[in-house]
N, C-alpha and C positions, 0 to 999 in steps of 0.2 A: 771295650772296643768291639764293633761289629765287623765281621768279615763277609765278603760276598763274592759271587760269581754271576755274570750276566749273560743273557741269551737274546739274540735278535734273529728272527727268521730262521731259528734252529741253528744259528752259528754263534760261537762264543765271541763276546766282545769284552775287551779289557778297558778299564778307565771309567766305568760308570760310578755313581756316587751313592753312599748310604751312610748311616750313622748319625751322630748328633754334633759333630764338630762344627765350629762356627764359620770357618773360612772355606769358601768355594773357589776352586781354581779351574780355569779354562786354558787349554793350549791348542795351537793349530799352526800349520805351515802353509806357505803359498809363494806367490811371485808378484813383483812390482809390475803394475800395468801402465802407469803414467807418472811422469815427473815434470813439474813446472817450477822454474826459478833457478837462477844462476847458482845460488848457494847450495840448494838441495841437489842440484845436478852434480855437485862435487862429491856427494856422499851416497848417491843412489842412482841406479839406472834401470831401464825397463828389463824385465826378466831376472833381476837380482832376487835371490831367495829371501823370503820373509818368514819370521816366526813370531808368534805373539804369546804372551803369558798374561792372563787376566785373573786377578783374584779380588774378592770382595768379602766383607764381613757379613755373614748371613745370620748373625745372632739376633739383632733387633728388628730386622726387615725394613725399618723405616716407615714413613707414612706413604700412603698411596693416593694419587690424584687421578681421577678418571674423567675422560671426555668421550662423548658419543656424537658422531656425525651421521645423520640419516637423510638421504636425498629423496625420501618418500618412494623408494623403489627397492624391493627386496634383493635386487641384483647389485645394488651399489650402496655400500655403507662402510663406515670405518669407526673403530673404537680404539681408544688409547688409554694406557696407564703410565704414570710416572712415579718413580720411587726416589725418595731422598733419604738422608740420614744413613747412608750406607758407605762405609769406607772402601774406596776403590784404589787398586794399584794396577796400572796397565803398562806393560813393557812391550815395545815393538822393536825387533832386531832385524836389521838389513845389513848383510855382510858383517863387517866388524863394528858397526855402529848400533847403539841402543837409544831409543827414545823412551823416556819414562814420564808418566803423568800420574799424580795422586790426587785424590779428592776425599777429604775427611768429613765425618759427620759434623754438621753444624756450619758448614761453609756457606757463605753468602751466595745468593743467586737463585735463579729458577730451579725447580725440582726436576731437572732433566738428566740427572746422572745416569739413571737406568730407565729406559723407555721401552714399553711393549706396545705393539700395534697389531690389531687384527683387522684385515681389510678384505672385503668381499667385492669382487668385480666380475660381472657376467657369470655368476655361478661358482667361480673358483675362490677359495679362501687362502689367504697368505698371512702368516704370522711373522712378525719381525721382533727380534730381541736385540736392542741397541744399547751400547754402553759408550758414554762420551765423557772424557775428562777435558773440560774447557776452562780457559782463564776467566771467562765471565761468570762461571759458576763457583769460582773460588779454587779452581784446580792449580796445582803447582807442578813444575817441571824440572826436577833435579838433573835431568839429562835430556838435552835437545840439540843434537848435532845439526849443523847446516846453517850457520850464520845467525843474524839477529832475530830474536823472538819479538813479535809485536804485542799489541795490547790483548789480543784474544787468541792465543794458540790453542790447538786442540788435537787430541788423539781420539780416534773413534773406531769401533768394530761393530759389525752388524751381522747377525745370523738370520737367515731366511728359511722359513718352513712352509712349503707350498703343497697343497693337497687339492684334489678334485672331488666332485660329488660322488665319484665311484668308490671312494674310500671313506674312512672314518677319521676326519682331520682332527688332530690334537689341538688343544686350545691353550695358548700361553696365558690367557686372561683369567680373571676371576680368582686369583690366588695370590696372597701376599707372601707366599713361601717361595723364594727365588731358587732354593735348591731343587724344587720340583721342575722349574724351567731348565735347570742345568742337567737334569736327568733325561732330557729329551734330545740329547745331542745326536743320537742315531737317526733322527728324523730331519736333520738339517739338510736342505737341498742346495743352498748357496750361502757363501760367507765372503765378506769383504771388509775393507777398512780404509782409513785415511790418516795422514799426518798433515796438519796445516800449521804454518809458522805464525799465522795472524798478520802476515805482510803480503799476502797474495801468492806465496810459494806453497806448493802442494805435492804430496805423494799419494797416489791411489794404489791399492794392492788388492788382489784376490786371494782368498784362502781356499784350500781344497777341503770340501766338506768331509771327505773320508779321513782326514787327519785330525778333525776336531775331537778332543777328549775333555772330559770334566772329571773332577774328583773332589772329595772332601779331604782336607789335610789329615794325614796320619791314618787313613783308612787302608787296610791291607786286603788285597783281593785274593779270593780262592779260585784256583783254576779248575774248571769243569773237565773231567776226564772223557766224558762221552755225552752226546746229546742226540736223541732220535725223535722223529715225529711220525706218529702212526696216523695216516690219512683216513683209514677205515674207521677207527675209533676216536679220531681227533684228540689224541693224547700226546703230550710231550713228556719224554722220560729224561731225567737229568741224573748223571752219575758223577759223584765227587768223592775225594778222599775225606773221610770223616774220623772223628774221635769218638770212640764208644762212650756213651753217657752224655754226649753233647746234644743240645736241642737245636734243630735247624728249621728255618722258616722259608718256604718257597713263596716269592712275591712276584707280582706282575705290575707293569707300568700302566696305570689307568689313564683314561682320556684327559683327566685333569693334571697329568704328568707327575703324579705322586705315586710312590710305591704302595701297593695294597697287598695284604696277605691272601694267598691262594690256598695254601695248605701248610702242614708242619709235620715234623717227625722227630723222634728220638733215635739217634744212631745206636746200633747195637754191634757194629763191626767197624773195621777200618775203611770200608768202602760202602757208600750208600747209593742206591738207585731208587728214585721216587718218580711216579707218574702223576700228572695232573691233567684234567680236561683243559684244552687250549682254547684260544680265541681264533683259531686258524693258524696258518703257518707264518703269520706276520706279527705274532705277539712278541713282547719283550719280557723276559723273566730273569730272576736271579735267585740265588740261594744265600741266606744270611745265617751265620752262626752266632748264637747268643753266648756271650761270656758269662 
């Protein structure tokens, strides 16, 4: 098992992901924004607290379908990817009620279980990571409070990542490794979701981006004891509790949203401090202990 600690803008963040486990889990909290329908109004109201738990099988990655829309203008274009053959389990809790939807590999229907969009409008780039469990795709709903379920109920969550030309926008596209996408949770600027009964009744909710966390199941985090950034030499120094004789790898989150090795060291004491050249004070780093 790999253990890690993560750093964003020289601040420790817990909940990032590493290792080779198959299952990826997302969690977040927020508030209900809109409710429509007599039955759903019995179980949810505006401003009710919401929590979500999304997990999916990251072992096979499934197949990828790509579409590209170009309006012959560099300021306006859209690219999409769709993943199928991925086992999804989505749970949405509002108050004391839980809506649950599952979508298993091999289900009938369009390959829209996980959708990634990259949209450029007037110079700004927006990436969307969307997960939908819908009846028309073969989704099943073992728990769906709020009256009768129609022919095509659905649960959906969407994470938005917006950047401008002043920055170096990360790109969710061009990778079939969904755990790379999950490792970009610190860059999410907006998150939302919905519950639809398939009969015209609807709950819309917003999630707080600061509460979004992801992890690979059974990954244990190491807590960094100290983090410093030297503006003059553009170095980040990380300090952590170590085990003499253990090998540690310092990694950074690359633009393709996968972790890449930056440096490594063999610990010779119970505390290790290691400095690496940074990518400025907005880099994301972590320390991984090899077993």
